[in-house]
BALOBA-1460 file (C-alpha; in Angstrom, 3 decimals):
// residues 170
<rec num="1" residu="m" x="-0.110" y="-0.051" z="-0.067"/>
<rec num="2" residu="a" x="1.260" y="3.401" z="-0.753"/>
<rec num="3" residu="s" x="2.315" y="5.708" z="1.943"/>
<rec num="4" residu="e" x="0.396" y="9.009" z="2.382"/>
<rec num="5" residu="s" x="3.368" y="11.098" z="2.706"/>
<rec num="6" residu="k" x="5.605" y="9.461" z="0.123"/>
<rec num="7" residu="p" x="4.898" y="10.122" z="-3.375"/>
<rec num="8" residu="i" x="4.870" y="7.241" z="-6.025"/>
<rec num="9" residu="d" x="7.395" y="7.882" z="-9.030"/>
<rec num="10" residu="c" x="6.068" y="7.457" z="-12.562"/>
<rec num="11" residu="y" x="7.639" y="8.192" z="-15.871"/>
<rec num="12" residu="i" x="6.356" y="9.115" z="-19.271"/>
<rec num="13" residu="a" x="7.399" y="9.219" z="-22.595"/>
<rec num="14" residu="a" x="6.275" y="9.359" z="-26.322"/>
<rec num="15" residu="f" x="7.821" y="10.027" z="-29.582"/>
<rec num="16" residu="h" x="6.694" y="9.922" z="-33.035"/>
<rec num="17" residu="n" x="8.935" y="7.826" z="-35.691"/>
<rec num="18" residu="s" x="9.914" y="9.367" z="-38.775"/>
<rec num="19" residu="h" x="10.601" y="5.922" z="-40.719"/>
<rec num="20" residu="m" x="8.233" y="2.938" z="-40.418"/>
<rec num="21" residu="d" x="8.558" y="-0.471" z="-41.390"/>
<rec num="22" residu="p" x="6.790" y="-0.364" z="-44.853"/>
<rec num="23" residu="y" x="4.437" y="-3.389" z="-43.346"/>
<rec num="24" residu="f" x="2.729" y="-1.643" z="-40.852"/>
<rec num="25" residu="e" x="2.729" y="1.784" z="-42.603"/>
<rec num="26" residu="k" x="0.546" y="0.246" z="-45.579"/>
<rec num="27" residu="r" x="-1.684" y="-0.984" z="-43.015"/>
<rec num="28" residu="g" x="-2.131" y="2.357" z="-41.397"/>
<rec num="29" residu="f" x="-0.731" y="1.975" z="-37.837"/>
<rec num="30" residu="s" x="0.204" y="5.133" z="-36.177"/>
<rec num="31" residu="r" x="3.531" y="6.153" z="-36.077"/>
<rec num="32" residu="g" x="3.717" y="7.839" z="-32.602"/>
<rec num="33" residu="l" x="4.080" y="5.984" z="-29.339"/>
<rec num="34" residu="i" x="2.884" y="6.877" z="-25.940"/>
<rec num="35" residu="l" x="4.624" y="5.510" z="-23.046"/>
<rec num="36" residu="f" x="4.341" y="5.179" z="-19.196"/>
<rec num="37" residu="a" x="6.192" y="3.239" z="-16.091"/>
<rec num="38" residu="i" x="5.455" y="2.983" z="-12.662"/>
<rec num="39" residu="p" x="8.245" y="0.923" z="-11.521"/>
<rec num="40" residu="s" x="7.410" y="0.328" z="-8.018"/>
<rec num="41" residu="y" x="4.388" y="-1.554" z="-9.264"/>
<rec num="42" residu="g" x="5.933" y="-3.310" z="-12.031"/>
<rec num="43" residu="i" x="3.910" y="-1.735" z="-14.552"/>
<rec num="44" residu="l" x="5.139" y="-0.419" z="-18.019"/>
<rec num="45" residu="f" x="2.520" y="0.911" z="-20.847"/>
<rec num="46" residu="r" x="3.018" y="1.409" z="-24.461"/>
<rec num="47" residu="c" x="0.488" y="2.241" z="-27.089"/>
<rec num="48" residu="r" x="0.495" y="3.512" z="-30.638"/>
<rec num="49" residu="a" x="-1.021" y="7.176" z="-31.107"/>
<rec num="50" residu="e" x="-1.122" y="9.739" z="-33.542"/>
<rec num="51" residu="g" x="-0.047" y="13.497" z="-32.957"/>
<rec num="52" residu="d" x="2.694" y="15.767" z="-32.567"/>
<rec num="53" residu="t" x="5.507" y="14.805" z="-30.006"/>
<rec num="54" residu="v" x="4.258" y="17.296" z="-27.128"/>
<rec num="55" residu="d" x="0.510" y="16.186" z="-27.912"/>
<rec num="56" residu="l" x="1.592" y="12.438" z="-27.370"/>
<rec num="57" residu="e" x="3.601" y="13.281" z="-24.145"/>
<rec num="58" residu="f" x="0.201" y="14.891" z="-22.729"/>
<rec num="59" residu="g" x="-1.592" y="11.701" z="-23.851"/>
<rec num="60" residu="a" x="0.782" y="9.683" z="-21.877"/>
<rec num="61" residu="f" x="0.336" y="12.056" z="-18.958"/>
<rec num="62" residu="f" x="-3.147" y="11.692" z="-18.977"/>
<rec num="63" residu="a" x="-3.233" y="7.932" z="-19.698"/>
<rec num="64" residu="l" x="-1.063" y="7.602" z="-16.521"/>
<rec num="65" residu="l" x="-3.638" y="9.609" z="-14.273"/>
<rec num="66" residu="r" x="-6.425" y="7.747" z="-15.555"/>
<rec num="67" residu="f" x="-4.892" y="4.091" z="-14.737"/>
<rec num="68" residu="v" x="-3.706" y="5.062" z="-11.327"/>
<rec num="69" residu="k" x="-7.333" y="6.543" z="-10.800"/>
<rec num="70" residu="t" x="-9.221" y="3.412" z="-12.090"/>
<rec num="71" residu="r" x="-6.786" y="0.516" z="-11.647"/>
<rec num="72" residu="l" x="-4.788" y="1.391" z="-8.566"/>
<rec num="73" residu="e" x="-7.610" y="3.219" z="-6.835"/>
<rec num="74" residu="k" x="-7.417" y="0.425" z="-3.778"/>
<rec num="75" residu="q" x="-3.783" y="1.577" z="-3.264"/>
<rec num="76" residu="k" x="-5.034" y="4.761" z="-1.908"/>
<rec num="77" residu="i" x="-2.481" y="6.945" z="-3.693"/>
<rec num="78" residu="s" x="-2.803" y="10.396" z="-3.405"/>
<rec num="79" residu="k" x="1.015" y="11.771" z="-4.315"/>
<rec num="80" residu="l" x="2.534" y="11.488" z="-7.759"/>
<rec num="81" residu="v" x="5.899" y="12.737" z="-9.157"/>
<rec num="82" residu="v" x="5.843" y="12.439" z="-12.975"/>
<rec num="83" residu="y" x="9.301" y="12.241" z="-14.693"/>
<rec num="84" residu="s" x="9.640" y="13.251" z="-18.335"/>
<rec num="85" residu="s" x="12.294" y="13.701" z="-20.817"/>
<rec num="86" residu="n" x="10.477" y="16.487" z="-22.628"/>
<rec num="87" residu="p" x="11.495" y="19.776" z="-21.648"/>
<rec num="88" residu="e" x="8.634" y="21.740" z="-23.521"/>
<rec num="89" residu="f" x="6.173" y="19.202" z="-21.892"/>
<rec num="90" residu="v" x="7.862" y="19.787" z="-18.346"/>
<rec num="91" residu="f" x="8.002" y="23.668" z="-18.588"/>
<rec num="92" residu="s" x="4.227" y="23.700" z="-19.547"/>
<rec num="93" residu="f" x="3.759" y="23.171" z="-15.942"/>
<rec num="94" residu="a" x="5.823" y="26.343" z="-14.949"/>
<rec num="95" residu="g" x="3.508" y="28.812" z="-17.120"/>
<rec num="96" residu="y" x="6.064" y="29.142" z="-19.721"/>
<rec num="97" residu="g" x="4.372" y="27.080" z="-22.378"/>
<rec num="98" residu="r" x="1.314" y="27.433" z="-24.604"/>
<rec num="99" residu="h" x="0.280" y="23.922" z="-24.183"/>
<rec num="100" residu="i" x="-2.009" y="24.497" z="-20.994"/>
<rec num="101" residu="a" x="-4.226" y="27.334" z="-21.939"/>
<rec num="102" residu="r" x="-6.688" y="28.603" z="-19.156"/>
<rec num="103" residu="g" x="-10.189" y="26.944" z="-19.869"/>
<rec num="104" residu="s" x="-8.368" y="24.587" z="-22.348"/>
<rec num="105" residu="a" x="-9.530" y="20.480" z="-22.538"/>
<rec num="106" residu="r" x="-6.258" y="20.247" z="-20.941"/>
<rec num="107" residu="d" x="-6.440" y="22.401" z="-17.961"/>
<rec num="108" residu="k" x="-9.757" y="21.118" z="-17.580"/>
<rec num="109" residu="l" x="-8.357" y="17.697" z="-16.880"/>
<rec num="110" residu="i" x="-5.490" y="18.691" z="-15.085"/>
<rec num="111" residu="r" x="-7.905" y="20.551" z="-12.691"/>
<rec num="112" residu="e" x="-10.060" y="17.421" z="-12.537"/>
<rec num="113" residu="y" x="-7.268" y="14.886" z="-11.490"/>
<rec num="114" residu="g" x="-5.991" y="17.619" z="-9.213"/>
<rec num="115" residu="q" x="-8.860" y="17.030" z="-7.042"/>
<rec num="116" residu="t" x="-7.793" y="13.352" z="-6.561"/>
<rec num="117" residu="f" x="-4.034" y="13.469" z="-6.896"/>
<rec num="118" residu="n" x="-1.213" y="15.845" z="-5.901"/>
<rec num="119" residu="v" x="1.159" y="15.676" z="-8.960"/>
<rec num="120" residu="a" x="4.547" y="17.210" z="-9.386"/>
<rec num="121" residu="v" x="6.125" y="17.159" z="-12.782"/>
<rec num="122" residu="s" x="9.786" y="16.915" z="-13.295"/>
<rec num="123" residu="y" x="12.493" y="16.391" z="-15.718"/>
<rec num="124" residu="v" x="14.377" y="13.248" z="-16.122"/>
<rec num="125" residu="e" x="17.274" y="12.570" z="-18.330"/>
<rec num="126" residu="p" x="16.345" y="10.303" z="-21.204"/>
<rec num="127" residu="r" x="18.875" y="7.360" z="-19.829"/>
<rec num="128" residu="k" x="17.037" y="7.462" z="-16.511"/>
<rec num="129" residu="n" x="13.737" y="7.798" z="-17.947"/>
<rec num="130" residu="q" x="12.020" y="4.197" z="-17.024"/>
<rec num="131" residu="s" x="9.229" y="4.334" z="-19.469"/>
<rec num="132" residu="l" x="11.821" y="4.073" z="-22.296"/>
<rec num="133" residu="v" x="13.492" y="0.848" z="-20.740"/>
<rec num="134" residu="a" x="13.091" y="-2.148" z="-22.851"/>
<rec num="135" residu="s" x="10.353" y="-4.660" z="-21.813"/>
<rec num="136" residu="a" x="12.555" y="-7.369" z="-21.485"/>
<rec num="137" residu="d" x="14.894" y="-5.566" z="-18.992"/>
<rec num="138" residu="f" x="11.963" y="-3.968" z="-16.976"/>
<rec num="139" residu="p" x="11.163" y="-6.188" z="-13.999"/>
<rec num="140" residu="s" x="7.658" y="-7.479" z="-14.113"/>
<rec num="141" residu="m" x="6.917" y="-7.184" z="-10.322"/>
<rec num="142" residu="p" x="9.417" y="-6.089" z="-7.567"/>
<rec num="143" residu="a" x="10.364" y="-8.507" z="-5.121"/>
<rec num="144" residu="g" x="7.780" y="-8.582" z="-2.321"/>
<rec num="145" residu="r" x="4.835" y="-7.148" z="-4.033"/>
<rec num="146" residu="e" x="1.741" y="-8.809" z="-5.084"/>
<rec num="147" residu="l" x="-0.190" y="-7.290" z="-8.000"/>
<rec num="148" residu="p" x="-2.511" y="-4.521" z="-6.841"/>
<rec num="149" residu="f" x="-5.358" y="-5.324" z="-9.276"/>
<rec num="150" residu="k" x="-6.833" y="-7.922" z="-11.041"/>
<rec num="151" residu="p" x="-7.783" y="-8.409" z="-14.826"/>
<rec num="152" residu="a" x="-11.158" y="-7.119" z="-15.736"/>
<rec num="153" residu="s" x="-13.608" y="-10.113" z="-15.485"/>
<rec num="154" residu="d" x="-16.371" y="-8.709" z="-17.819"/>
<rec num="155" residu="d" x="-17.470" y="-10.085" z="-21.132"/>
<rec num="156" residu="s" x="-15.303" y="-7.971" z="-22.915"/>
<rec num="157" residu="a" x="-12.155" y="-9.340" z="-21.371"/>
<rec num="158" residu="r" x="-13.103" y="-13.295" z="-22.266"/>
<rec num="159" residu="g" x="-10.791" y="-14.855" z="-24.825"/>
<rec num="160" residu="e" x="-11.428" y="-13.947" z="-28.376"/>
<rec num="161" residu="f" x="-9.566" y="-12.691" z="-31.123"/>
<rec num="162" residu="k" x="-9.752" y="-8.615" z="-31.566"/>
<rec num="163" residu="p" x="-8.590" y="-6.928" z="-34.604"/>
<rec num="164" residu="i" x="-5.382" y="-4.794" z="-33.871"/>
<rec num="165" residu="l" x="-5.735" y="-1.374" z="-33.160"/>
<rec num="166" residu="k" x="-3.820" y="0.850" z="-35.450"/>
<rec num="167" residu="g" x="-3.419" y="3.706" z="-32.880"/>
<rec num="168" residu="l" x="-5.304" y="6.358" z="-31.202"/>
<rec num="169" residu="k" x="-5.945" y="10.021" z="-32.420"/>
<rec num="170" residu="i" x="-4.821" y="12.486" z="-29.763"/>
């Protein structure tokens, strides 16, 4: 269980590939990727998405907050430190960027999540950004921890083949 006084370290990243495998490109897959990691819970998330790098970074940020709010709600997490390697994203929270205009959808989401979480955004060097770690190098679960959530048990989670999603529009 998360401590009330100690924040949970989270990492986000996003990038847009300039080159893509022709097989995927021909089938309409998105060039962008959003990522987040919560190392203390052994969570590493990656999803294809479309948008410019800063938009994708905000997509990763909001995906992280939604995941913590909905899937880790029993952990009573109230403080997060979100590390990003994108200076433009980080400086947006210091009032120096154009990306969080007052009254915008991003501003509203930040205020909404601010009612649930105390979030600090900080810069981290890319080589220390845990969301950029290769999946094979990321521990699936830290020693001594139990999985804090269970897979969804509704009908949509039953075994069936689903089409591959080509990416989200952010």
